Phi, psi and omega in degrees: 000316180305317178296318181296314176299315179292325174290329177291317176297320176299318182293325172302314182292319175300325182287345176117002174286138179274165175302325179291324175292323178296323180295318179301322177300315183302311182300336187257007173305309182302330178284316189258338180171195189269330183231170177298328182298319179297317176307305187291330177284330174296310181301317174307315182293326175294321177304310181298316181300315184290324175296317178300317182290327183291318173298320182290328175293319179297312183298318181297317177295317179297321176302317185292326184288321180286327190242357184256167176281161186299322178296328179289331182289315178299311179297318180293320182297317183290322178291319179292320172301314177299320179292324181282331170295317175297315182298318181284330181296323187274021176211144178277107185295321182293318182291318179300319177299315180296313180297319178290319177294333180286309183299324179299315185274352183226055184303323187277000182262006186255175180284000000 
């Protein structure tokens, strides 16, 4: 099991993770899963979810621009901006992106 973990960590380093980020993954094993691999795949899923929410917010804002009144555009813009700040704040975007990129390039390495 130790060799498998070391191989996985070497693959993460090769994929662009720093030693500090790998330590972050180890600290979050109890929160996200049983292994570091589970953490990586959970963070990759979070990244996809946050991207989907962000795209939805942009589509909604464009709809408000096209069909709303000027005061609705301002209030919707501020509301959506605050929502996106909260969504992006509650997850580590750089590590989630790297996890998503790793998972995209290593589809056969996951659970």
